[in-house]
C-alpha positions as CSV (number, residue, x, y, z in Angstrom):
1,X,-65.9,-2.4,51.3
2,X,-63.5,-3.3,54.1
3,X,-60.8,-1.1,55.8
4,X,-57.8,-2.5,56.8
5,X,-54.3,-0.8,57.7
6,X,-51.6,-3.8,58.1
7,X,-52.0,-4.4,54.2
8,X,-52.5,-1.2,51.9
9,X,-53.1,-3.0,48.8
10,X,-53.7,0.1,46.7
11,X,-50.5,1.5,48.1
12,X,-48.4,-1.8,46.8
13,X,-50.2,-1.6,43.5
14,X,-49.3,2.3,42.9
15,X,-45.7,1.5,44.5
16,X,-45.4,-1.6,41.9
17,X,-46.5,0.4,38.7
18,X,-44.5,3.7,39.7
19,X,-41.2,1.2,40.1
20,X,-41.8,0.1,36.4
21,X,-42.4,3.8,35.1
22,X,-39.3,4.7,36.6
23,X,-37.2,2.0,35.1
24,X,-38.5,2.7,31.8
25,X,-37.7,6.5,32.3
26,X,-34.1,5.6,33.4
27,X,-33.5,3.5,30.1
28,X,-35.0,6.3,27.9
29,X,-32.5,8.5,29.8
30,X,-29.6,6.3,29.3
31,X,-30.5,5.7,25.8
32,X,-31.0,9.5,24.9
33,X,-27.9,10.6,26.9
34,X,-25.6,8.2,25.0
35,X,-27.5,8.1,21.9
36,X,-27.3,3.9,21.4
37,X,-30.6,2.3,21.5
38,X,-28.4,-0.8,22.6
39,X,-26.3,0.0,25.6
40,X,-25.7,-3.3,26.6
41,X,-26.4,-7.0,25.4
42,X,-29.3,-7.2,27.6
43,X,-31.1,-4.2,25.7
44,X,-31.3,-6.4,22.4
45,X,-28.7,-9.4,22.6
46,X,-29.4,-10.8,18.8
47,X,-29.4,-7.1,17.6
48,X,-26.1,-6.6,19.5
49,X,-24.6,-9.4,17.7
50,X,-25.7,-8.5,14.3
51,X,-24.2,-5.0,14.9
52,X,-21.1,-5.6,16.4
53,X,-20.5,-7.6,12.8
54,X,-21.7,-4.6,10.7
55,X,-19.6,-2.4,12.9
56,X,-16.4,-4.8,12.2
57,X,-17.4,-4.6,8.2
58,X,-17.8,-0.7,8.4
59,X,-14.3,-0.6,10.3
60,X,-12.5,-2.5,8.1
61,X,-13.9,-1.1,5.0
62,X,-12.6,2.3,6.2
63,X,-9.2,1.1,6.2
64,X,-9.1,-0.5,2.8
65,X,-10.0,2.8,1.9
66,X,-6.7,4.2,3.0
67,X,-4.8,1.2,1.7
68,X,-6.6,1.7,-1.7
69,X,-5.1,5.5,-1.1
70,X,-2.0,4.2,-0.2
71,X,-1.7,2.2,-3.5
72,X,-2.5,5.1,-5.5
73,X,0.3,6.8,-3.7
74,X,2.6,4.1,-4.8
75,X,1.4,4.1,-8.3
76,X,1.8,7.8,-8.6
77,X,5.4,7.4,-7.3
78,X,6.1,4.9,-9.9
79,X,4.6,7.0,-12.5
80,X,6.1,10.4,-11.8
81,X,9.3,8.9,-12.0
82,X,8.8,7.3,-15.4
83,X,7.8,10.5,-16.4
84,X,11.0,11.7,-16.0
85,X,12.6,8.4,-17.5
86,X,10.5,9.2,-20.6
87,X,12.3,12.6,-20.6
88,X,15.8,11.2,-20.2
89,X,15.1,8.7,-23.1
90,X,13.6,11.3,-25.3
91,X,17.4,13.3,-24.5
92,X,19.3,10.0,-25.5
93,X,17.1,9.5,-28.8
94,X,18.0,13.1,-29.8
95,X,22.0,12.5,-29.3
96,X,21.5,8.9,-31.3
97,X,20.0,11.2,-34.2
98,X,22.5,14.2,-33.9
99,X,25.2,11.2,-33.7
100,X,23.8,9.7,-37.1
101,X,25.2,12.6,-38.9
102,X,28.9,12.3,-40.5
103,X,29.5,16.0,-39.6
104,X,30.1,15.1,-36.3
105,X,34.2,14.3,-35.7
106,X,35.8,12.0,-33.1
107,X,35.3,14.6,-30.6
108,X,32.1,15.3,-31.2
109,X,31.2,11.7,-30.8
110,X,32.9,11.3,-27.5
111,X,31.1,14.3,-25.9
112,X,27.7,12.8,-27.4
113,X,28.7,9.4,-25.8
114,X,29.5,11.3,-22.6
115,X,26.5,13.0,-22.3
116,X,24.3,9.7,-23.2
117,X,26.6,7.6,-20.6
118,X,25.5,10.3,-17.9
119,X,22.0,9.9,-18.8
120,X,22.3,6.2,-19.0
121,X,23.8,6.3,-15.3
122,X,20.7,8.7,-14.5
123,X,18.4,5.8,-15.3
124,X,20.1,3.3,-13.3
125,X,20.1,5.9,-10.2
126,X,16.3,6.8,-10.5
127,X,15.7,2.6,-10.7
128,X,17.6,2.4,-7.5
129,X,16.0,5.8,-5.5
130,X,12.4,5.2,-6.5
131,X,11.1,3.6,-3.5
132,X,7.8,3.9,-1.3
133,X,8.1,3.2,2.4
134,X,11.6,1.5,1.7
135,X,10.3,-0.7,-1.0
136,X,12.2,-0.2,-4.4
137,X,9.5,0.0,-7.2
138,X,11.5,0.3,-10.7
139,X,14.6,-1.7,-10.2
140,X,13.0,-5.3,-10.9
141,X,12.8,-6.2,-7.4
142,X,9.3,-5.5,-6.2
143,X,8.0,-8.2,-8.4
144,X,4.0,-8.4,-7.5
145,X,2.5,-6.2,-4.5
146,X,-0.8,-7.0,-3.3
147,X,-3.1,-4.4,-1.7
148,X,-5.8,-5.2,0.6
149,X,-8.9,-3.0,-0.7
150,X,-11.7,-5.1,1.1
151,X,-12.9,-5.9,4.8
152,X,-12.5,-10.0,4.1
153,X,-9.7,-12.4,4.4
154,X,-10.2,-13.8,0.8
155,X,-7.4,-12.6,-1.5
156,X,-9.2,-12.7,-4.8
157,X,-12.5,-10.5,-3.9
158,X,-10.3,-8.5,-1.4
159,X,-7.0,-7.4,-3.2
160,X,-5.5,-5.6,-5.8
161,X,-2.3,-7.2,-7.1
162,X,0.2,-5.5,-9.6
163,X,3.4,-6.6,-10.9
164,X,5.9,-3.8,-11.1
165,X,8.4,-5.6,-13.0
166,X,6.8,-4.2,-16.3
167,X,8.3,-1.0,-15.1
168,X,11.9,-2.2,-15.0
169,X,14.1,1.0,-15.4
170,X,17.1,-1.2,-14.0
171,X,16.6,-3.3,-17.4
172,X,16.0,-0.2,-19.4
173,X,19.6,1.2,-18.3
174,X,21.2,-2.1,-19.1
175,X,19.8,-2.7,-22.5
176,X,21.3,1.1,-23.3
177,X,24.4,0.4,-21.7
178,X,27.5,2.5,-23.6
179,X,30.2,0.5,-22.2
180,X,31.3,-2.9,-22.5
181,X,30.1,-5.9,-20.2
182,X,29.7,-9.3,-19.5
183,X,26.7,-11.2,-17.8
184,X,27.0,-13.4,-14.7
185,X,24.3,-15.8,-13.9
186,X,24.6,-16.2,-10.1
187,X,23.3,-19.8,-10.0
188,X,23.3,-20.5,-6.0
189,X,23.0,-17.1,-4.6
190,X,23.5,-18.7,-1.0
191,X,26.7,-20.1,-1.7
192,X,28.4,-16.5,-2.6
193,X,31.2,-16.3,-0.9
194,X,35.2,-15.2,-0.9
195,X,36.2,-12.5,-3.2
196,X,34.7,-11.6,-6.6
197,X,37.4,-9.7,-8.9
198,X,36.4,-7.7,-12.1
199,X,39.0,-6.7,-14.7
200,X,38.1,-4.3,-17.9
201,X,40.6,-4.5,-20.8
202,X,41.2,-1.4,-23.3
203,X,40.8,0.6,-19.9
204,X,42.6,-1.0,-17.5
205,X,40.7,-1.5,-14.0
206,X,40.5,-4.0,-11.5
207,X,38.4,-4.5,-8.4
208,X,38.2,-7.2,-5.9
209,X,35.2,-7.4,-3.4
210,X,34.7,-9.3,-0.5
211,X,31.2,-10.9,-0.6
212,X,31.5,-12.2,3.2
213,X,30.4,-15.7,4.1
214,X,28.3,-18.2,2.8
215,X,24.8,-17.6,3.0
216,X,25.1,-14.0,4.1
217,X,23.6,-12.8,0.3
218,X,20.3,-14.6,0.0
219,X,19.2,-13.1,-3.7
220,X,20.8,-12.0,-7.0
221,X,19.4,-8.3,-5.7
222,X,21.5,-8.6,-2.5
223,X,24.5,-9.9,-4.5
224,X,24.2,-6.6,-6.6
225,X,23.7,-4.1,-3.9
226,X,26.7,-5.6,-2.3
227,X,28.9,-5.2,-5.4
228,X,27.7,-1.5,-5.9
229,X,27.9,-0.5,-2.4
230,X,32.0,-1.2,-2.7
231,X,33.5,2.1,-3.7
232,X,36.4,0.3,-5.6
233,X,33.7,-1.3,-7.8
234,X,31.5,1.2,-8.3
235,X,34.4,3.5,-9.6
236,X,34.6,1.5,-12.5
237,X,31.6,-1.1,-12.8
238,X,28.0,-1.1,-12.1
239,X,25.8,-4.1,-11.2
240,X,22.2,-4.7,-12.0
241,X,19.6,-7.4,-12.6
242,X,18.0,-8.4,-15.6
243,X,14.4,-9.8,-16.1
244,X,15.8,-13.3,-16.3
245,X,17.0,-12.8,-12.6
246,X,20.7,-13.1,-13.7
247,X,23.6,-10.6,-12.4
248,X,24.6,-8.2,-15.2
249,X,28.2,-6.3,-14.5
250,X,28.8,-3.2,-17.1
251,X,32.1,-1.6,-17.0
252,X,31.6,2.4,-16.7
253,X,34.9,3.3,-17.7
254,X,34.7,2.8,-21.1
255,X,36.8,-0.6,-21.0
256,X,35.5,-4.2,-21.6
257,X,35.2,-6.8,-19.0
258,X,37.2,-9.7,-19.0
259,X,35.4,-13.1,-19.9
260,X,36.5,-14.7,-16.4
261,X,34.3,-16.2,-13.5
262,X,34.1,-13.6,-10.8
263,X,34.3,-15.9,-8.0
264,X,32.8,-18.7,-5.8
265,X,28.7,-18.5,-6.5
266,X,29.2,-16.7,-9.7
267,X,29.5,-18.2,-13.4
268,X,31.3,-16.7,-16.2
269,X,29.0,-15.3,-19.0
270,X,29.0,-14.1,-22.5
271,X,29.2,-10.6,-23.8
272,X,25.7,-8.7,-22.9
273,X,23.8,-8.6,-25.9
274,X,22.6,-5.3,-26.9
275,X,23.9,-1.7,-25.7
276,X,24.3,1.4,-27.8
277,X,27.3,3.2,-29.2
278,X,27.6,6.4,-31.1
279,X,31.4,6.1,-32.4
280,X,29.8,5.5,-36.1
281,X,26.5,6.7,-38.1
282,X,25.3,3.7,-38.5
283,X,25.9,2.7,-34.6
284,X,24.1,5.6,-33.9
285,X,21.0,4.8,-36.0
286,X,21.0,1.3,-34.7
287,X,20.9,3.1,-31.1
288,X,17.9,5.0,-32.3
289,X,16.0,1.9,-32.7
290,X,17.1,0.3,-29.5
291,X,15.7,3.6,-27.5
292,X,12.8,3.5,-29.3
293,X,12.1,0.3,-28.1
294,X,12.6,1.4,-24.6
295,X,10.6,4.2,-24.8
296,X,7.5,2.2,-25.9
297,X,8.6,-0.5,-23.1
298,X,7.9,2.7,-20.4
299,X,5.2,3.6,-22.0
300,X,3.2,0.4,-21.7
301,X,4.7,0.6,-18.4
302,X,3.3,4.0,-17.6
303,X,-0.1,2.8,-19.2
304,X,-0.5,0.2,-17.0
305,X,0.2,2.2,-14.0
306,X,-2.3,4.5,-15.2
307,X,-4.7,1.8,-15.7
308,X,-4.4,0.3,-12.0
309,X,-4.7,3.8,-10.6
310,X,-8.1,4.4,-12.5
311,X,-9.0,1.2,-11.1
312,X,-8.0,2.0,-7.3
313,X,-10.0,5.1,-8.0
314,X,-13.1,3.3,-8.6
315,X,-12.4,0.7,-5.9
316,X,-12.5,3.7,-3.4
317,X,-15.7,4.8,-4.8
318,X,-17.2,1.6,-4.2
319,X,-15.8,0.9,-0.7
320,X,-17.6,4.5,0.0
321,X,-21.0,3.4,-1.0
322,X,-20.1,0.1,1.0
323,X,-19.4,2.1,4.1
324,X,-22.4,4.5,3.8
325,X,-24.6,1.6,3.6
326,X,-23.2,-0.7,6.3
327,X,-23.1,1.9,8.5
328,X,-26.5,3.0,7.8
329,X,-27.7,-0.6,8.6
330,X,-25.6,-0.8,11.7
331,X,-27.0,2.7,13.1
332,X,-30.8,1.3,12.4
333,X,-29.9,-1.5,14.7
334,X,-27.9,-0.1,17.4
335,X,-28.7,3.7,17.7
336,X,-31.5,5.5,19.4
337,X,-34.1,7.0,17.4
338,X,-34.2,10.4,19.4
339,X,-37.8,11.5,18.3
340,X,-39.4,8.2,19.3
341,X,-37.4,8.0,22.5
342,X,-38.1,11.4,23.5
343,X,-42.0,10.5,23.4
344,X,-41.3,7.6,25.5
345,X,-39.5,9.6,28.2
346,X,-42.2,12.0,28.0
347,X,-44.7,9.3,28.6
348,X,-42.7,7.8,31.5
349,X,-42.2,11.1,32.9
350,X,-46.2,11.9,33.2
351,X,-46.8,8.3,34.2
352,X,-44.3,8.8,37.1
353,X,-45.7,12.4,38.3
354,X,-49.1,10.6,38.2
355,X,-47.7,7.3,39.9
356,X,-46.0,9.5,42.7
357,X,-49.4,11.3,43.4
358,X,-51.5,7.8,43.7
359,X,-49.2,6.6,46.2
360,X,-49.9,9.4,48.2
361,X,-53.1,9.2,48.0
362,X,-53.2,5.4,48.7
363,X,-50.9,6.2,51.6
364,X,-53.5,8.7,53.0
365,X,-56.5,6.4,52.2
366,X,-56.2,4.3,55.8
367,X,-56.4,7.4,57.7
368,X,-60.2,7.3,57.4
369,X,-60.0,4.4,59.9
370,X,-59.4,7.0,62.2
371,X,-62.8,8.2,62.1
372,X,-64.1,5.0,63.1
373,X,-62.2,4.5,66.5
374,X,-63.0,8.0,67.3
375,X,-67.1,7.4,66.9
């Protein structure tokens, strides 16, 4: 055995092993304190890439659950309003049955027609007032709404679509109009301009509405809103849009619209088909059939809304299962197994203590050379 003091190989070896142990203990402390097995890409480059993808998917699925819940809220808003529409229609039907009896005199029929007109106006108000976050749901303008209920970008697998035009209360109100009316098809909405004038006969009324510059109104619904927003027009008339995307103007003052074109960008039309009347027993019985048709249409719309709500609920359940499984997969890759890591830390801690002791021993070994020098 040789004794050297310039190079203490045993000390170098002890120090190298101690450094490795200290590094292992430092990493274990980091993992235990953060809860993550991967704190930087160097810890597991492939695992980091995979876990980030899983994390994105899980995050998107969580947002999709909220979207589906919002979809349920939209459906419930529409279906709740249709519940009241059904009540209104049932009352109108009761009035029609009452008017079908010839025991009613002219005053009684006028009173029945007056209440029916108010109920029909309430249908129109409901169609315009029912909205979700500013989107009207029951006036025929919502069309098809798409709800993002998946984490991906493809529309077929990640969206649910529903056509709210099946719940068009504005069309129901138009079909049950108790006043006269003419239909005006706005052929070129972007060309609507100048003044539009409407006149009723029987009960005289005239309204002129300034429609603005050409191109300021882009859709038939905007034309209807423009008309209804004019106080002079609203006093005697009401504008709605039917299922054929045509503008329908009804007289609400009891008169009948003159069959003249309203103005630039509008075309004259024939009298509106349909409508109900209570002035005779025969007309009242016809009104029963008309109201029954609309009750059936609203029932179908509510059934469709109920079906899509059930679909949303199943979608949410499915998404929650996917979130659970995706999060579990991401956790297995990225999170620390606390029990295993604590075991590794304890091992490194013991080795660190032993390494420190051995380094001290290695540093003291060359002192034996002094006994030779003293001899």
